C-alpha positions as CSV (number, residue, x, y, z in Angstrom):
1,M,6.6,18.3,-38.7
2,E,4.5,20.4,-41.0
3,T,2.0,17.6,-41.3
4,I,1.7,17.5,-37.5
5,I,1.3,21.2,-37.2
6,G,-1.3,21.2,-40.0
7,W,-3.2,18.4,-38.2
8,F,-3.3,20.4,-35.0
9,K,-4.4,23.6,-36.9
10,T,-7.2,21.7,-38.8
11,N,-8.5,19.8,-35.8
12,L,-8.3,22.6,-33.2
13,G,-9.6,25.1,-35.8
14,E,-12.7,22.9,-36.4
15,R,-13.1,22.3,-32.7
16,F,-12.8,26.0,-31.8
17,S,-15.3,27.0,-34.5
18,A,-17.7,24.4,-33.3
19,S,-17.3,24.9,-29.5
20,P,-14.8,27.6,-28.5
21,Y,-15.5,27.0,-24.8
22,N,-14.3,23.4,-25.0
23,V,-11.0,24.5,-26.5
24,I,-10.5,27.2,-23.8
25,M,-11.3,24.6,-21.1
26,M,-8.8,22.2,-22.7
27,A,-6.1,24.9,-22.7
28,I,-6.8,25.8,-19.0
29,L,-6.7,22.1,-17.9
30,T,-3.5,21.5,-19.9
31,I,-1.8,24.5,-18.2
32,V,-2.9,23.3,-14.8
33,I,-1.6,19.8,-15.4
34,L,1.8,21.1,-16.6
35,A,2.1,23.5,-13.7
36,L,1.3,20.8,-11.2
37,L,3.7,18.4,-12.8
38,A,6.4,21.0,-12.6
39,S,5.6,21.7,-8.9
40,L,6.3,18.1,-8.0
41,A,10.1,18.8,-8.4
42,F,10.1,21.4,-5.6
43,K,10.7,20.1,-2.1
44,R,8.9,23.2,-0.7
45,W,5.6,21.7,-1.7
46,K,6.4,18.2,-0.7
47,S,3.8,18.1,2.1
48,Q,1.1,18.9,-0.6
49,R,2.3,16.1,-3.0
50,A,-0.8,14.0,-2.3
51,N,-3.1,16.8,-3.1
52,Q,-1.1,17.6,-6.3
53,F,-1.4,14.0,-7.5
54,L,-5.1,14.0,-6.9
55,T,-5.6,17.3,-8.7
56,I,-3.5,16.0,-11.7
57,V,-5.6,12.9,-12.0
58,I,-8.9,14.8,-11.8
59,A,-7.7,17.4,-14.3
60,A,-6.5,14.7,-16.7
61,L,-9.8,12.9,-16.6
62,L,-11.6,16.2,-17.2
63,L,-9.3,17.0,-20.1
64,L,-9.9,13.5,-21.6
65,I,-13.7,14.0,-21.3
66,V,-13.7,17.5,-22.7
67,S,-11.5,16.6,-25.6
68,A,-13.8,13.7,-26.7
69,E,-16.7,14.1,-29.0
70,P,-20.0,14.9,-27.2
71,T,-21.6,11.7,-28.4
72,F,-18.7,9.7,-27.1
73,R,-18.4,11.2,-23.6
74,W,-20.9,9.0,-21.9
75,Q,-19.2,5.9,-23.2
76,L,-15.9,7.3,-21.9
77,V,-17.2,8.0,-18.4
78,V,-18.9,4.6,-18.1
79,A,-15.8,2.8,-19.5
80,L,-13.4,4.5,-17.1
81,L,-15.4,4.0,-14.0
82,P,-13.8,0.6,-13.0
83,A,-10.3,2.1,-13.6
84,I,-11.2,5.1,-11.4
85,M,-12.2,2.7,-8.6
86,V,-8.8,0.9,-8.8
87,A,-6.9,4.2,-8.9
88,Y,-8.8,5.4,-5.9
89,Q,-7.7,2.3,-3.9
90,A,-4.1,3.0,-4.8
91,F,-4.4,6.6,-3.7
92,F,-6.1,5.6,-0.5
93,L,-3.2,3.2,0.4
94,W,-0.6,5.8,-0.5
95,L,-2.2,8.2,2.0
96,Y,-3.3,5.9,4.7
97,H,-0.9,3.2,5.8
98,P,0.9,2.1,9.1
99,K,3.1,4.8,10.4
100,S,5.8,4.7,13.1
101,K,4.6,5.9,16.4
102,K,6.2,8.9,18.1
103,K,9.3,8.0,19.9
104,S,9.2,7.5,23.6
105,S,11.4,9.6,25.9
106,D,14.0,6.8,26.2
107,S,14.3,6.2,22.5
108,M,14.5,10.0,21.9
109,N,17.4,10.1,24.3
110,G,19.2,7.5,22.3
111,Q,18.6,4.7,24.8
112,A,17.4,1.4,23.5
113,T,15.0,-0.8,25.5
114,D,16.5,-4.0,26.7
115,Y,13.4,-6.2,26.1
116,G,11.2,-6.9,23.1
117,P,11.9,-6.0,19.5
118,T,15.4,-4.6,18.9
119,S,16.1,-1.5,16.8
120,D,17.0,-3.9,13.9
121,D,13.5,-5.4,14.1
122,V,11.9,-1.9,14.1
123,E,14.1,-0.9,11.1
124,R,13.1,-4.1,9.3
125,A,9.5,-3.3,9.9
126,Q,10.0,0.3,8.6
127,R,11.7,-0.9,5.5
128,A,8.8,-3.4,4.9
129,V,6.2,-0.6,5.3
130,D,8.1,1.6,2.8
131,S,8.4,-1.3,0.4
132,H,4.7,-2.4,0.5
133,F,3.2,1.1,0.5
134,G,5.7,2.9,-1.6
135,L,4.6,4.9,-4.7
136,R,6.5,2.5,-7.0
137,T,4.9,-0.6,-5.5
138,L,1.4,0.9,-5.6
139,S,1.9,2.1,-9.2
140,I,2.9,-1.5,-10.3
141,R,0.2,-3.3,-8.4
142,Y,-2.6,-0.8,-9.0
143,G,-1.6,1.7,-11.6
144,F,-0.8,-0.8,-14.4
145,P,-4.1,-2.8,-13.9
146,A,-6.1,0.5,-13.8
147,I,-4.6,1.6,-17.1
148,L,-5.3,-1.7,-18.7
149,L,-8.8,-1.8,-17.2
150,G,-9.6,1.7,-18.6
151,L,-8.4,0.8,-22.1
152,T,-10.3,-2.5,-22.1
153,G,-13.4,-0.8,-20.8
154,I,-13.3,1.7,-23.7
155,V,-12.8,-1.0,-26.3
156,V,-15.6,-3.2,-24.8
157,L,-18.1,-0.3,-24.6
158,N,-17.3,0.6,-28.2
159,V,-17.8,-2.9,-29.4
160,L,-21.1,-3.1,-27.4
161,V,-22.4,0.1,-28.9
162,S,-21.3,-0.6,-32.5
163,P,-20.5,-4.3,-32.9
164,T,-20.9,-4.4,-36.6
165,L,-18.4,-1.6,-37.0
166,F,-15.6,-3.3,-35.1
167,L,-16.6,-6.9,-35.9
168,P,-18.1,-6.9,-39.4
169,S,-17.2,-10.5,-40.3
170,L,-18.9,-12.2,-37.3
171,T,-22.2,-14.0,-37.5
172,A,-25.3,-12.7,-36.0
173,E,-25.1,-15.4,-33.3
174,A,-21.6,-14.3,-32.2
175,V,-22.6,-10.6,-32.2
176,T,-25.6,-11.4,-30.0
177,G,-23.4,-13.4,-27.6
178,I,-20.8,-10.6,-27.4
179,K,-23.4,-8.0,-26.6
180,F,-25.1,-9.9,-23.8
181,G,-21.7,-11.2,-22.5
182,A,-20.3,-7.6,-22.5
183,V,-23.2,-6.3,-20.5
184,G,-23.0,-9.2,-18.0
185,S,-19.2,-8.8,-17.6
186,Y,-19.4,-5.1,-17.1
187,I,-22.2,-5.4,-14.5
188,Y,-20.1,-8.0,-12.6
189,V,-17.0,-5.7,-12.7
190,L,-19.1,-2.8,-11.3
191,I,-20.6,-4.9,-8.5
192,E,-17.3,-6.5,-7.6
193,L,-15.2,-3.3,-7.5
194,G,-18.0,-1.3,-5.9
195,R,-18.4,-3.9,-3.1
196,R,-14.6,-4.0,-2.6
197,T,-14.2,-0.2,-2.8
198,F,-16.9,0.2,-0.1
199,R,-14.6,-1.8,2.3
200,H,-11.3,-0.5,0.8
201,D,-10.6,-4.1,-0.2
202,V,-9.6,-3.7,-3.9
203,T,-6.4,-5.6,-4.7
204,G,-4.2,-5.8,-7.8
205,A,-5.3,-9.4,-8.3
206,S,-9.0,-8.5,-8.2
207,A,-8.4,-5.7,-10.6
208,M,-6.7,-8.0,-13.0
209,W,-9.5,-10.6,-12.7
210,C,-12.0,-7.8,-13.6
211,L,-9.9,-7.1,-16.6
212,V,-9.9,-10.8,-17.6
213,T,-13.7,-10.9,-17.0
214,L,-14.3,-8.0,-19.4
215,I,-12.4,-9.9,-22.1
216,L,-13.4,-13.5,-21.2
217,G,-17.1,-12.8,-20.7
218,P,-18.0,-11.6,-24.2
219,V,-15.8,-14.2,-25.8
220,L,-17.3,-17.0,-23.8
221,A,-20.9,-15.8,-24.4
222,A,-20.2,-15.7,-28.1
223,T,-18.9,-19.2,-28.0
224,V,-22.0,-20.4,-26.1
225,A,-24.2,-18.6,-28.6
226,I,-22.5,-20.3,-31.5
227,L,-22.4,-23.8,-29.9
228,W,-26.1,-23.7,-29.0
229,H,-27.2,-21.7,-32.0
230,M,-28.7,-18.9,-30.0
231,K,-30.3,-16.1,-32.1
232,Q,-32.1,-13.1,-30.7
233,P,-35.9,-13.7,-31.3
234,D,-37.9,-11.2,-33.3
235,D,-40.8,-11.0,-30.8
236,Q,-40.6,-9.2,-27.5
237,G,-41.4,-12.1,-25.2
238,W,-39.2,-14.0,-22.7
239,W,-35.9,-15.3,-24.1
240,A,-34.2,-17.8,-21.9
241,G,-31.1,-17.9,-24.1
242,G,-30.4,-14.3,-23.3
243,V,-30.2,-15.1,-19.6
244,V,-27.7,-17.8,-20.4
245,L,-25.5,-15.4,-22.5
246,F,-25.7,-12.7,-19.8
247,F,-24.7,-15.2,-17.1
248,A,-21.8,-16.4,-19.3
249,G,-20.4,-12.8,-19.1
250,F,-21.4,-12.3,-15.5
251,A,-19.9,-15.5,-14.1
252,P,-17.6,-17.1,-16.7
253,R,-16.0,-19.5,-14.2
254,R,-19.3,-21.1,-13.4
255,V,-20.2,-21.5,-17.1
256,I,-16.8,-22.9,-17.9
257,A,-17.2,-25.4,-15.0
258,A,-20.6,-26.5,-16.3
259,I,-19.1,-26.9,-19.8
260,E,-16.2,-28.8,-18.4
261,Q,-18.5,-31.1,-16.4
262,A,-20.6,-31.8,-19.5
263,A,-17.4,-32.6,-21.5
264,I,-16.2,-35.0,-18.8
265,Q,-19.5,-36.9,-18.8
266,L,-19.5,-36.9,-22.6
267,L,-15.9,-38.2,-22.9
268,K,-16.1,-40.3,-19.7
269,V,-12.8,-38.9,-18.5
270,G,-11.7,-39.3,-14.9
271,G,-11.7,-41.8,-12.2
272,Q,-11.4,-42.3,-8.5
273,T,-8.7,-40.2,-6.8
274,A,-6.5,-41.4,-4.0
275,V,-7.3,-40.1,-0.5
276,V,-4.3,-38.3,1.1
277,E,-4.1,-37.7,4.8
278,N,-4.6,-34.0,5.5
279,R,-2.6,-32.4,8.4
280,Q,-3.9,-28.9,7.8
281,I,-5.2,-26.9,10.8
282,P,-8.3,-25.0,9.6
283,L,-8.4,-21.2,9.9
284,G,-11.6,-21.4,11.9
285,K,-9.4,-22.4,14.9
286,I,-8.3,-18.8,15.1
287,R,-10.5,-16.5,17.1
288,G,-12.3,-14.0,14.8
289,I,-11.9,-16.0,11.6
290,G,-15.3,-17.1,10.3
291,P,-16.3,-18.4,6.9
292,Q,-16.3,-15.0,5.2
293,V,-12.9,-14.1,6.5
294,E,-11.6,-17.5,5.6
295,E,-12.8,-17.1,2.1
296,R,-11.2,-13.7,1.8
297,L,-7.9,-15.0,3.2
298,S,-8.0,-17.8,0.7
299,E,-7.8,-15.2,-2.1
300,E,-4.4,-14.2,-0.6
301,G,-3.2,-17.8,-0.7
302,I,-3.7,-18.4,3.0
303,L,-5.6,-21.7,3.3
304,D,-4.6,-23.0,6.8
305,V,-3.1,-21.9,10.1
306,N,0.4,-22.7,9.0
307,S,0.3,-20.5,6.0
308,L,-1.2,-17.7,8.2
309,A,1.7,-18.1,10.7
310,T,4.3,-17.5,8.0
311,A,2.4,-14.8,6.0
312,E,3.7,-11.3,5.4
313,P,1.5,-9.1,7.6
314,L,2.0,-5.9,5.7
315,R,0.9,-7.6,2.5
316,L,-2.4,-8.6,4.2
317,I,-2.7,-5.0,5.7
318,R,-2.3,-3.6,2.2
319,N,-4.5,-6.0,0.3
320,T,-7.4,-6.5,2.8
321,S,-9.7,-4.3,4.7
322,F,-8.9,-5.9,8.1
323,D,-7.3,-3.7,10.8
324,M,-3.6,-3.9,11.4
325,K,-3.9,-5.1,15.0
326,Q,-6.5,-7.7,14.0
327,I,-4.1,-9.2,11.4
328,L,-1.2,-9.1,13.8
329,G,-3.3,-10.9,16.4
330,W,-4.3,-13.6,13.9
331,I,-0.7,-14.2,12.9
332,D,0.4,-14.1,16.6
333,E,-2.2,-16.8,17.5
334,A,-1.4,-18.9,14.4
335,I,2.3,-19.1,15.4
336,L,1.3,-20.3,18.8
337,L,-1.0,-23.0,17.3
338,V,1.7,-24.2,15.0
339,T,4.3,-24.3,17.8
340,L,2.1,-26.0,20.4
341,P,-0.6,-27.8,18.5
342,K,-1.7,-29.8,21.5
343,G,-1.2,-27.4,24.3
344,W,-2.2,-23.9,23.0
345,E,-5.8,-24.2,24.3
346,A,-4.7,-24.8,27.9
347,L,-2.4,-21.7,27.7
348,E,-5.4,-19.4,27.1
349,D,-6.5,-20.0,30.7
350,H,-3.2,-18.3,31.8
351,G,-3.9,-15.4,29.5
352,I,-1.4,-16.6,26.8
353,T,-3.3,-16.1,23.6
354,G,-0.4,-15.7,21.2
355,A,3.3,-16.3,20.5
356,I,4.2,-12.8,21.8
357,D,2.6,-13.5,25.2
358,L,4.6,-16.8,25.5
359,A,7.8,-15.2,24.3
360,W,7.4,-12.5,27.0
361,Y,8.3,-15.1,29.6
362,N,11.8,-15.1,28.2
363,N,12.8,-12.4,30.7
364,Q,12.3,-14.9,33.5
365,L,14.8,-17.2,31.8
366,D,17.6,-14.7,31.4
367,T,19.2,-15.7,34.7
368,V,18.5,-19.4,34.4
369,A,21.5,-21.5,33.3
370,Q,21.3,-23.5,30.1
371,P,20.7,-26.3,29.4
372,F,17.4,-25.9,31.2
373,T,16.4,-28.3,34.0
374,D,13.0,-28.5,35.7
375,A,14.6,-27.8,39.1
376,G,16.1,-24.5,38.0
377,L,13.0,-23.1,36.2
378,P,10.7,-20.4,37.8
379,Q,7.6,-21.8,39.4
380,E,5.3,-19.8,37.0
381,I,6.8,-21.5,34.0
382,K,6.4,-24.9,35.6
383,D,2.7,-24.2,36.3
384,I,2.2,-23.2,32.6
385,A,4.0,-26.3,31.4
386,N,1.9,-28.4,33.8
387,A,-1.4,-26.8,32.5
388,A,-0.4,-27.4,28.9
389,K,0.7,-31.0,29.7
390,I,4.2,-30.3,28.5
391,S,6.7,-32.6,30.1
392,P,9.4,-32.0,31.0
393,A,8.9,-28.2,31.7
394,S,12.3,-27.5,30.2
395,N,10.9,-28.2,26.8
396,L,8.5,-25.3,27.3
397,A,11.4,-23.1,28.4
398,S,13.3,-24.0,25.2
399,T,10.2,-23.2,23.2
400,I,9.9,-19.8,24.9
401,V,13.5,-18.9,23.9
402,R,13.0,-20.1,20.4
403,L,9.9,-18.0,20.0
404,Y,11.6,-14.9,21.5
405,E,14.4,-15.3,18.9
406,D,12.0,-16.1,16.0
407,R,12.2,-13.4,13.3
408,Q,8.5,-13.6,12.5
409,V,7.6,-13.1,16.2
410,Q,9.9,-10.1,16.6
411,Y,8.6,-8.7,13.3
412,I,4.9,-8.7,14.3
413,W,6.0,-7.6,17.8
414,A,7.7,-4.5,16.4
415,L,4.7,-3.7,14.2
416,Y,2.4,-4.0,17.1
417,N,4.4,-1.8,19.5
418,S,6.1,0.7,17.1
419,F,3.5,1.4,14.4
420,S,0.1,2.9,14.7
421,E,-3.1,2.2,12.8
422,F,-3.6,3.9,9.4
423,A,-2.5,7.5,9.5
424,G,-2.8,9.9,6.5
425,G,0.0,11.8,5.0
426,D,2.9,11.4,2.6
427,D,6.1,9.8,4.0
428,E,8.0,9.5,0.8
429,G,10.8,11.6,2.2
430,Q,11.1,9.4,5.2
431,S,14.4,7.6,5.7
432,V,14.4,3.9,4.9
433,S,16.2,3.5,8.2
434,A,14.7,4.2,11.6
435,P,17.1,6.8,12.9
436,R,17.7,7.2,16.6
437,W,16.5,10.5,18.1
438,T,19.6,12.2,19.5
439,K,19.9,15.2,21.8
440,C,21.4,18.3,20.1
441,F,22.4,21.7,21.4
442,I,22.3,24.9,19.3
443,P,24.0,28.0,20.9
444,E,22.6,31.5,20.3
445,I,23.4,32.7,16.8
446,K,23.3,36.4,15.7
447,D,20.1,37.8,14.3
448,G,18.1,34.9,15.8
449,F,19.3,32.4,13.2
450,D,19.3,29.7,15.8
451,R,15.6,30.1,16.4
452,L,15.0,29.7,12.6
453,L,17.1,26.5,12.5
454,I,15.2,25.0,15.5
455,E,11.8,25.8,13.8
456,E,13.0,24.1,10.5
457,I,14.4,21.1,12.4
458,I,11.0,20.5,14.1
459,K,9.1,21.3,10.9
460,Q,11.1,18.9,8.7
461,E,11.2,16.2,11.4
462,L,14.9,15.7,11.7
463,P,15.9,12.9,14.2
464,L,17.3,15.5,16.6
465,T,15.9,16.6,20.0
466,I,16.9,20.2,20.8
467,V,18.1,20.7,24.4
468,T,18.9,24.0,26.2
469,E,22.1,22.8,28.1
470,P,25.2,21.8,26.2
471,G,26.1,19.2,28.8
472,D,23.0,17.1,28.0
473,A,23.7,17.0,24.3
474,A,25.5,14.4,22.2
475,Y,25.8,16.8,19.2
476,E,26.1,20.5,18.7
477,I,25.3,22.7,15.7
478,T,27.6,25.7,15.1
479,C,27.1,28.4,12.5
480,S,29.2,31.2,10.9
481,S,28.1,33.8,8.4
482,T,29.7,36.0,5.7
483,T,28.2,39.1,4.1
484,A,28.4,39.7,0.4
485,E,28.7,43.0,-1.4
486,D,24.9,43.2,-1.9
487,K,24.6,42.8,1.9
488,S,23.1,39.4,1.6
489,K,24.4,36.8,4.1
490,A,25.7,33.2,3.5
491,Y,25.5,30.8,6.4
492,N,27.9,27.9,7.1
493,V,26.5,25.3,9.5
494,R,28.3,22.3,11.0
495,L,26.9,19.4,13.0
496,I,29.7,18.3,15.4
497,E,30.3,15.8,18.2
498,P,31.8,17.8,21.0
499,K,33.4,14.8,22.8
500,S,35.4,13.6,19.8
501,G,35.5,16.9,18.0
502,S,34.5,15.2,14.7
503,V,32.4,16.9,12.2
504,I,29.3,14.8,11.3
505,W,28.0,17.1,8.6
506,A,28.7,20.5,7.1
507,G,26.7,22.6,4.6
508,D,25.9,26.2,3.7
509,A,23.2,28.3,2.1
510,S,22.7,31.9,1.1
511,E,19.8,34.2,1.8
512,K,19.4,34.6,-1.9
513,S,17.4,32.0,-3.7
514,I,18.0,31.0,-7.3
515,W,14.2,30.6,-7.8
516,P,11.7,33.4,-8.2
517,A,10.0,34.7,-5.0
518,F,6.8,32.7,-5.7
519,V,8.8,29.4,-5.9
520,G,11.5,29.6,-3.3
521,R,11.9,31.5,0.0
522,S,14.7,34.0,0.4
523,G,16.1,35.7,3.5
524,P,17.3,34.0,6.7
525,R,14.3,31.8,6.9
526,G,14.8,30.5,3.4
527,A,18.5,29.9,4.1
528,A,17.6,27.9,7.3
529,A,15.1,25.8,5.4
530,R,17.6,24.9,2.7
531,I,20.3,24.1,5.3
532,V,18.1,21.8,7.3
533,S,16.8,20.1,4.1
534,K,20.4,19.4,3.1
535,M,21.2,18.1,6.6
536,K,18.1,15.8,6.5
537,N,19.0,14.3,3.2
538,A,22.6,13.7,4.3
539,L,21.5,12.1,7.6
540,A,19.0,9.8,5.9
541,G,19.8,6.2,6.6
542,K,22.0,7.0,9.6
543,G,21.0,6.0,13.0
């Protein structure tokens, strides 16, 4: 312990005597970071959590730069730039992701629609959104690669600046290859991440490939330099070998492919391969998918229409820069192509461009007896079957029912109808379930406490719709209060169901807060805020 204290005294003393302003800045930044980390525990500032995280990251970067030696700071900034791009993408996805639309009047009254996605489908979609865009998922997919990318960048830049210090036993050829390969790989990483950041298209896989490139590029360039005996010339003229070494770091896959081809020709390995019949439907059949989009989807493992039809839409929304409705439309059309590979084009003349459009005709089959017969089918479905050359028409009717009951169709249908495009904000406190909005009545409470409860219910977005008539409400909130010796009040609130008389939830809170005034609110408003917060946490997942 004394050794650690002595080390801090020695280093901070030398740093303070050399540059006192840096030490003061380090102390201020450290205090700011600790204060912001402590503030994350308070629910009062939950709406500002995104801003708190952003401030913590910026302050930590400034602290890291200020604490470094002046001659090392430029290396630190350059080395951390790729990691900052990856972290920015994670922060962007955390703030901007599909959000549930405001409930319609029917759903707010507790009435479920009889057609289309069910509440279970909407709940499944909400759980999927929370899973794919949750803080834990983004930390694993982006935070971990960003940390590794930052550490690798620091090491590579140090080796590039002082190769003999870190690699004293390597030959001059290997050192030359490492230097040119490191420059090439770093430029590739900046171009790749910069291009993807511009479109908000950075993925965890692309970040990991950039990490591999930073390591593979210098190693491959050193290998090429040793194999071809490339030494840096003494004159200042053109050196073709330097271009090769730079390209080995910039595009290691192409160089490896060239080396592999040369080795195959040298060893005379390989032969004729058998031709296998290919039943894949190319992605170009889908409207809006061109060569560039097809190449981008191939990075996500989607190589044909069948793989697109069964893809997880939220994964594509998170990993690519395509709009949510665009991705859902592609998957919708892909399902139709897979289901009716010979008749889907004819359906477009009837305005049926996807599986959802075809499944919509299920409402015309609700009153038709099964098994279906051509005589009992509606004329419109017969016309569609005739246009698509599907005979008998009962086969199309069965296909419509299957599509309507298909989980993937209901999934994208729920996302299309119940979720909006990207909307900013933090929804970490959102319930995993999709609660029904229920009418609730709050009678007049002494000292206007009912008004404070209503304001907090609206502010904290509880799944309750406040009504003014008790006869219209499914639930009722009652409140009683007691006065302590110091004249502070404690409120006891219950959420009851008047018809059955059962108590759904009960909780209490005092006007006095255990936290200082600058941390927690006191008085009736603070008590109302704490009661509603407890109620919200208790009701989470119910619906």
